[in-house]
C-alpha positions as protocol buffer text, in pm:
chain_id: "A"
residue {
  index: 1
  type: MET
  ca { x: 1 y: 1 z: -2 }
}
residue {
  index: 2
  type: SER
  ca { x: 148 y: 334 z: -104 }
}
residue {
  index: 3
  type: GLU
  ca { x: 145 y: 630 z: 134 }
}
residue {
  index: 4
  type: LYS
  ca { x: 6 y: 958 z: 21 }
}
residue {
  index: 5
  type: LYS
  ca { x: 243 y: 1252 z: 19 }
}
residue {
  index: 6
  type: PRO
  ca { x: 139 y: 1539 z: 243 }
}
residue {
  index: 7
  type: ARG
  ca { x: 1 y: 1835 z: 45 }
}
residue {
  index: 8
  type: LYS
  ca { x: 181 y: 2161 z: 65 }
}
residue {
  index: 9
  type: SER
  ca { x: -15 y: 2439 z: 238 }
}
residue {
  index: 10
  type: GLY
  ca { x: -146 y: 2748 z: 57 }
}
residue {
  index: 11
  type: ALA
  ca { x: 98 y: 2955 z: 262 }
}
residue {
  index: 12
  type: TYR
  ca { x: 388 y: 2751 z: 122 }
}
residue {
  index: 13
  type: SER
  ca { x: 266 y: 2815 z: -230 }
}
residue {
  index: 14
  type: ARG
  ca { x: 228 y: 3186 z: -171 }
}
residue {
  index: 15
  type: ARG
  ca { x: 583 y: 3210 z: -22 }
}
residue {
  index: 16
  type: LYS
  ca { x: 724 y: 3010 z: -316 }
}
residue {
  index: 17
  type: GLY
  ca { x: 541 y: 3242 z: -565 }
}
residue {
  index: 18
  type: HIS
  ca { x: 650 y: 3561 z: -385 }
}
residue {
  index: 19
  type: ALA
  ca { x: 1009 y: 3438 z: -377 }
}
residue {
  index: 20
  type: TYR
  ca { x: 1001 y: 3381 z: -751 }
}
residue {
  index: 21
  type: GLU
  ca { x: 861 y: 3734 z: -801 }
}
residue {
  index: 22
  type: CYS
  ca { x: 1145 y: 3878 z: -591 }
}
residue {
  index: 23
  type: GLN
  ca { x: 1401 y: 3674 z: -793 }
}
residue {
  index: 24
  type: ILE
  ca { x: 1267 y: 3808 z: -1124 }
}
residue {
  index: 25
  type: ALA
  ca { x: 1253 y: 4163 z: -989 }
}
residue {
  index: 26
  type: LYS
  ca { x: 1619 y: 4130 z: -887 }
}
residue {
  index: 27
  type: GLU
  ca { x: 1713 y: 4000 z: -1228 }
}
residue {
  index: 28
  type: PHE
  ca { x: 1533 y: 4294 z: -1394 }
}
residue {
  index: 29
  type: ARG
  ca { x: 1729 y: 4540 z: -1165 }
}
residue {
  index: 30
  type: GLU
  ca { x: 2052 y: 4368 z: -1275 }
}
residue {
  index: 31
  type: LEU
  ca { x: 1940 y: 4421 z: -1641 }
}
residue {
  index: 32
  type: GLY
  ca { x: 1913 y: 4798 z: -1581 }
}
residue {
  index: 33
  type: PHE
  ca { x: 1549 y: 4836 z: -1465 }
}
residue {
  index: 34
  type: THR
  ca { x: 1680 y: 4994 z: -1146 }
}
residue {
  index: 35
  type: ASN
  ca { x: 1341 y: 5052 z: -986 }
}
residue {
  index: 36
  type: ALA
  ca { x: 1190 y: 4708 z: -1059 }
}
residue {
  index: 37
  type: ALA
  ca { x: 994 y: 4581 z: -758 }
}
residue {
  index: 38
  type: THR
  ca { x: 711 y: 4342 z: -684 }
}
residue {
  index: 39
  type: SER
  ca { x: 362 y: 4485 z: -709 }
}
residue {
  index: 40
  type: ARG
  ca { x: 285 y: 4313 z: -381 }
}
residue {
  index: 41
  type: ASN
  ca { x: 518 y: 4559 z: -214 }
}
residue {
  index: 42
  type: THR
  ca { x: 451 y: 4871 z: -421 }
}
residue {
  index: 43
  type: ASN
  ca { x: 111 y: 4863 z: -585 }
}
residue {
  index: 44
  type: ARG
  ca { x: -173 y: 4641 z: -466 }
}
residue {
  index: 45
  type: LEU
  ca { x: -398 y: 4757 z: -754 }
}
residue {
  index: 46
  type: ALA
  ca { x: -154 y: 4641 z: -1019 }
}
residue {
  index: 47
  type: ASP
  ca { x: -111 y: 4312 z: -822 }
}
residue {
  index: 48
  type: ALA
  ca { x: -487 y: 4259 z: -836 }
}
residue {
  index: 49
  type: GLN
  ca { x: -480 y: 4325 z: -1212 }
}
residue {
  index: 50
  type: GLY
  ca { x: -235 y: 4039 z: -1270 }
}
residue {
  index: 51
  type: ILE
  ca { x: 80 y: 4249 z: -1291 }
}
residue {
  index: 52
  type: ASP
  ca { x: 347 y: 4116 z: -1050 }
}
residue {
  index: 53
  type: LEU
  ca { x: 627 y: 4359 z: -1117 }
}
residue {
  index: 54
  type: GLN
  ca { x: 635 y: 4736 z: -1132 }
}
residue {
  index: 55
  type: HIS
  ca { x: 878 y: 4975 z: -1315 }
}
residue {
  index: 56
  type: THR
  ca { x: 957 y: 4724 z: -1593 }
}
residue {
  index: 57
  type: GLU
  ca { x: 814 y: 4932 z: -1882 }
}
residue {
  index: 58
  type: PRO
  ca { x: 740 y: 4846 z: -2159 }
}
residue {
  index: 59
  type: PHE
  ca { x: 674 y: 4502 z: -2006 }
}
residue {
  index: 60
  type: ALA
  ca { x: 382 y: 4395 z: -1789 }
}
residue {
  index: 61
  type: ILE
  ca { x: 521 y: 4098 z: -1591 }
}
residue {
  index: 62
  type: GLN
  ca { x: 336 y: 3805 z: -1437 }
}
residue {
  index: 63
  type: CYS
  ca { x: 529 y: 3534 z: -1253 }
}
residue {
  index: 64
  type: LYS
  ca { x: 421 y: 3178 z: -1186 }
}
residue {
  index: 65
  type: ASN
  ca { x: 616 y: 2915 z: -986 }
}
residue {
  index: 66
  type: THR
  ca { x: 429 y: 2589 z: -1004 }
}
residue {
  index: 67
  type: ALA
  ca { x: 479 y: 2211 z: -1011 }
}
residue {
  index: 68
  type: LYS
  ca { x: 231 y: 2174 z: -1299 }
}
residue {
  index: 69
  type: GLY
  ca { x: 177 y: 2372 z: -1613 }
}
residue {
  index: 70
  type: VAL
  ca { x: -53 y: 2670 z: -1621 }
}
residue {
  index: 71
  type: SER
  ca { x: -286 y: 2810 z: -1888 }
}
residue {
  index: 72
  type: TYR
  ca { x: -59 y: 3063 z: -2052 }
}
residue {
  index: 73
  type: ALA
  ca { x: -340 y: 3203 z: -2274 }
}
residue {
  index: 74
  type: ALA
  ca { x: -574 y: 3258 z: -1983 }
}
residue {
  index: 75
  type: ILE
  ca { x: -306 y: 3432 z: -1778 }
}
residue {
  index: 76
  type: LEU
  ca { x: -195 y: 3661 z: -2057 }
}
residue {
  index: 77
  type: LYS
  ca { x: -558 y: 3740 z: -2147 }
}
residue {
  index: 78
  type: GLY
  ca { x: -636 y: 3820 z: -1784 }
}
residue {
  index: 79
  type: MET
  ca { x: -348 y: 4062 z: -1743 }
}
residue {
  index: 80
  type: GLN
  ca { x: -485 y: 4418 z: -1755 }
}
residue {
  index: 81
  type: HIS
  ca { x: -231 y: 4637 z: -1918 }
}
residue {
  index: 82
  type: LYS
  ca { x: -221 y: 4929 z: -2152 }
}
residue {
  index: 83
  type: GLU
  ca { x: 57 y: 4982 z: -2403 }
}
residue {
  index: 84
  type: LYS
  ca { x: 274 y: 4725 z: -2239 }
}
residue {
  index: 85
  type: TYR
  ca { x: 389 y: 4387 z: -2357 }
}
residue {
  index: 86
  type: ALA
  ca { x: 230 y: 4116 z: -2144 }
}
residue {
  index: 87
  type: VAL
  ca { x: 502 y: 3866 z: -2044 }
}
residue {
  index: 88
  type: LEU
  ca { x: 467 y: 3557 z: -1833 }
}
residue {
  index: 89
  type: PHE
  ca { x: 765 y: 3415 z: -1643 }
}
residue {
  index: 90
  type: SER
  ca { x: 692 y: 3054 z: -1556 }
}
residue {
  index: 91
  type: LYS
  ca { x: 907 y: 2832 z: -1335 }
}
residue {
  index: 92
  type: LEU
  ca { x: 804 y: 2463 z: -1348 }
}
residue {
  index: 93
  type: THR
  ca { x: 949 y: 2246 z: -1076 }
}
residue {
  index: 94
  type: ASN
  ca { x: 1205 y: 1996 z: -1212 }
}
residue {
  index: 95
  type: VAL
  ca { x: 1155 y: 2123 z: -1567 }
}
residue {
  index: 96
  type: GLY
  ca { x: 1293 y: 2481 z: -1598 }
}
residue {
  index: 97
  type: GLU
  ca { x: 1201 y: 2844 z: -1646 }
}
residue {
  index: 98
  type: PHE
  ca { x: 1017 y: 2982 z: -1945 }
}
residue {
  index: 99
  type: VAL
  ca { x: 909 y: 3324 z: -2074 }
}
residue {
  index: 100
  type: VAL
  ca { x: 580 y: 3341 z: -2271 }
}
residue {
  index: 101
  type: MET
  ca { x: 432 y: 3631 z: -2466 }
}
residue {
  index: 102
  type: ARG
  ca { x: 192 y: 3696 z: -2755 }
}
residue {
  index: 103
  type: LYS
  ca { x: 348 y: 3630 z: -3095 }
}
residue {
  index: 104
  type: ALA
  ca { x: 242 y: 3979 z: -3223 }
}
residue {
  index: 105
  type: ASP
  ca { x: 420 y: 4142 z: -2925 }
}
residue {
  index: 106
  type: PHE
  ca { x: 738 y: 3935 z: -2995 }
}
residue {
  index: 107
  type: TYR
  ca { x: 729 y: 4044 z: -3361 }
}
residue {
  index: 108
  type: ASP
  ca { x: 693 y: 4409 z: -3257 }
}
residue {
  index: 109
  type: ILE
  ca { x: 1009 y: 4380 z: -3047 }
}
residue {
  index: 110
  type: ILE
  ca { x: 1192 y: 4211 z: -3339 }
}
residue {
  index: 111
  type: LYS
  ca { x: 1088 y: 4499 z: -3567 }
}
residue {
  index: 112
  type: MET
  ca { x: 1214 y: 4759 z: -3311 }
}
residue {
  index: 113
  type: LEU
  ca { x: 1547 y: 4582 z: -3282 }
}
residue {
  index: 114
  type: LYS
  ca { x: 1579 y: 4583 z: -3660 }
}
residue {
  index: 115
  type: VAL
  ca { x: 1498 y: 4957 z: -3679 }
}
residue {
  index: 116
  type: GLU
  ca { x: 1754 y: 5031 z: -3409 }
}
residue {
  index: 117
  type: GLY
  ca { x: 2016 y: 4822 z: -3594 }
}
residue {
  index: 118
  type: VAL
  ca { x: 2056 y: 4569 z: -3316 }
}
residue {
  index: 119
  type: ILE
  ca { x: 1980 y: 4280 z: -3546 }
}
């Protein structure tokens, strides 16, 4: 007879998710977004609108740290943003980290890089 594994508490999941948000905010600061911070700490309204990081313009960032996959389309659709690129950072336990965005937004960024002579 196999034993059931104990379930993780909701508090554990929230801590894990918040830690991932803090990690991504730190990485954005290292990339030059000097004021990047979690919405949980700076803007509760943005947090409620599905935006996890502030001061990352032109990107609206949502972070997910899960053991199972999430519905990328539903998350991106649910993010309320204006004139920002909706970007989902997803960390899947024992799989890796991924970044997901709309194809049209990705192509806009490619076009800007071409205009600027970066590529």
